[in-house]
N, C-alpha and C positions, 0 to 999 in steps of 0.2 A: 461633180462628185459621183463616184460609182454607185451602182445599185446597193452593194454591200455597205458602202458608207452612208447612204441614205437610210438604210434599215438600222444601222448602228446609231445614227443621230436620232431617229425616231424612238428607238428603245431608251436612249438616255432621256429624251424629252418625256417619254411615258413614265419613267421612274420619277422624275421631278413632279409631274402632274399627279401621279398616284399618291405621293407623300402628302401633297397639299390637300388633295381630296380626302385623304384619311383624316387629317386634322379637322377639316370642315365637318366631316360626318361623325366623328367619334363622340362628340357631345350629344348629338341626337340619339345615337345608339345607346349611350349610357343612360339617359333619361328614360328611354323606351324600355330598355332591358331591366332596369331596377324598379321603376315606378309604373311601367305599363302605360305611360302617357305619350301620345304622338304629338310632339311639340312642333306643329307646323309653323310656329313663329320663329323657329330656330334660324332660318335663313336670313330673316331681317336683322337678327342679332349679328350675323356674319357681316352684313353690309354696314352695320353701325360700327363694327370694329375697323372696317376699311376707312370710313370717314373720320373715325377717331384718330387714326394715324395721319390722315391728310390734314386735319385741323392742327395737330401738334407740329407737323412739319412746316406747314405754310405760315402759321401764326407765331410759333415759338421756335422754329428751327430745330425741332427735336427729331433726331434720326428715328426711322421706324423701328429699328432694333432696340432703341431706348424707350420707345413708346410702349413696347410690350410689357415691361415690368410695371408700368403705370396702368395699363389696360387690364391685366389679370386680376388684381384685387378689386378694381372698380367694377368690372363686369361680374366678378364673383358675387359682390354685394348686390348688384342689380338682379342677378339670378336668384339669390336668396330672398329678395323682396318679391320677385315674381312668384316664387314658390309660396310664400306666405299669403299673398293676395289671391292667387289663382290656382296654381298647379296642384297643391295638396287637396283643394276642393274638387277640381275636375277629376283627380285620380279616383275619388270615391263616387263619382257620378257615372252615368252611362257613357260609353265611349263616344257616341254621337254628340252628346252635350259637350264633352271635352274638346272634340274636334272643332265644333262651332265656336266655342269660347276662344280657343287659341287661334283659330282662323281670324276672329275679330281682332285679337291682339296683333296679328300679322298685318292686317289692313291698316290699323291705327299707326303702327310703327312705320310702315311703308309710306303712308300719307304724310306723316310728320317728317320723314326723311326727304320727301319730294318738296315739301314746303321750305325746308331748310337749305337744301342743296340743288333743287330743281331736278329735271330728268337728264341733264347734260352728263355725258360720259367724262369721267375725270381720269387723269394719269398722275400717279404719285411722282412728284419731281425729285426723285431720289438719285443723287449723283453716283453713288456706288453702283446702282443698278445698270448704269450704262457700260460698265466694264465687261468685256467678253474675253474669256480664256479660250485658247486654241490648244486642244489636246489631240494631236494627230489629225485624223479626219473629222473629229467631233469638235464643235464649238459649244462652249458652256457659258451662257450669260450669267453673271452674278445675280441678275434679277430673277433667275430661276433657281440657281444653286443655293443661294442664301435662304430663301423661304422654304425650300425643300429640306435643307439641313435643320432649320428651325422646327419644322413640322415633325421631323423624325425625333428630335430631342424631346419635344413636348409629348409626343405620343408614347415614347418609351418611358418617360417620367410618369405619365398617368398609369401605364401598365404596372410599373413598379409600385406605385401607390396602392393599386387595387390588389396586387398579389402578395406584397411583402410587408405590409403594415397592418396593425390592428384596426386602424380606421378603414382600410380597404377591405379587410375581412368582414367588418360590420356592414359595409355597403353591400358586399356580396351576399351576406346572410339575409339582409332585408329583401334583396332581389330574388333569392332562391326560396326562402321560407320565412315570410314576414311574421307569421304567428310565433314560430319558434324563436325568432330574433327578439320579440317582445319578452318572451319567457326568460331569455338570457340577459335581460336588462338593457337592451338596445332601444333607444328612443327613435321610432320611425320618423317622427317629425323633424328631428335634427338631421337624420340621414337624408330625408327628402330635400331639405334646404341645402345640404352639402352637395347632393347630386345635381340639383338644378343649378347651383352656383358653379360647380365644376363644368357642367355642360355649357353654361353661358360664357364662362371664361374661355373655354376651348373654342366656342364659336367666334368670339372676338379675336383670339389668336389666329384662327383660320382666316378671318377677314383681313387682318394685317398682312398675313402671308400672301393672300390673293392680291392685295393692293400693291405689294412689291413686284408681282409678276405680271399682272393683267390690268387693263383699263377697267373701270367699274362705275356703276350708276345705281341709284336706289332700286330701280326695277329689276336689276340683275339678280336679285335674291331668288327669284323664281327658278332661274337656272341652277343656282347652288343648292336649292332645296331638292330639285330633281336628282342632281348628282349625289347628294348626301343620301337620299333614299335608295338610290341604286347601290351605293356601297353597303348600306345597312342590309338590304335584302340579299345581296350576293354573299356578304360575310357573316350574317347573323347578328343578333342584337346583344349589346352589352360587352362582348368580348373584344378587348382592344387589339389583341393579336390577329383575330379573324378580320377585324375591320382594316387593319394594316394590310393583310394579304389581299383582301377584296379591293382596297384602294389601289394597290399596285396592279392588280389584274385590270381594273377599269382604266387606269392610266395607260397601260400598255395597249389595250384594245383600241382606245381612242387614238393614240399616237400612231400605231401601226396601220390602222384603218385609213388615217389621213394620208399616208404614203401610198398604200396599195390600192385605194379606191378613190373615185371622185368625191369631192368634199360633201356633196349632198347625201352621200350614202353613209357617212361616218355615224350620224346619229341613229340611222336605221340599224347598224351593227351593234351600237352600244345598247340601245333599248331592246334589240333582239336578245342580247345577253340577259337583260332583265326579265324578258318574257320567258326565256328558257329556264332561268332559275326558278321563277314562280311555278312553272309547270312541273319541274322536277321535284320541288319541295311541297307542292300541292296546296299548302295552306298559307304560303307567303309569310307575312309578318308574324302571324300567330305561331306557326311552326318554328320560325327562327327564334322567337322569344323563349321557347322551351330549351334552347341551347345556350341561352344567355349566360354570361359570366362563367 
């Protein structure tokens, strides 16, 4: 393949990566942007989504695409329960307390996942994912194309929900002016449960998309947490469109760096992007939250 063909292939791969990264990150961004809670347990919910798809496929023969409609309401309810038990309480506590509590949740979920599935790396035995399309000089595995398309549809659906519906306007009102939202008759507790539920459902969907495209293991959640925070910091918090743009940038940077540089420098470039973003914005997550929604 020519150099131009390699770059084109890398750009296509970066597009697919960026869309999946956006889906993984958008729930974290939403919870942080609206509620001000840094949900470090978000990534373990992503891996739970991956194993949910694996269990349905291996035990029940359910295609991962059909696992998604089952996962969304189930994980939404799990998120609402998590909000009722923990998130709404830590939202009113000092930030350090919230981080410690949710870090504890992350450890518990990771440990439970390792007990159930061990630390072995798994691959989703998805027959459709073995199909590869050839489009000129570019090869497009369905194992990348399908989860990327799925991610795009879900991200755009969430954006429409937040921007075009009364429910979305209520969510944005709580994120921007919580006291004024109460005066308008919006119940912040219901919005909190809704936001955490949506964030958890998005995490599970991201996990299913990742499982279609990549091998996975319980301990991999640390990697996805780092990637999610990178997208959040680059794009700002709470805004779905900015998260989408940031995810695409991160995906392109990773993919093109992998072609142009030795592998060991790829993460240097990606996290260099994070460092530059933090320096330019000065206050990192705090300044990003001011631009949320």
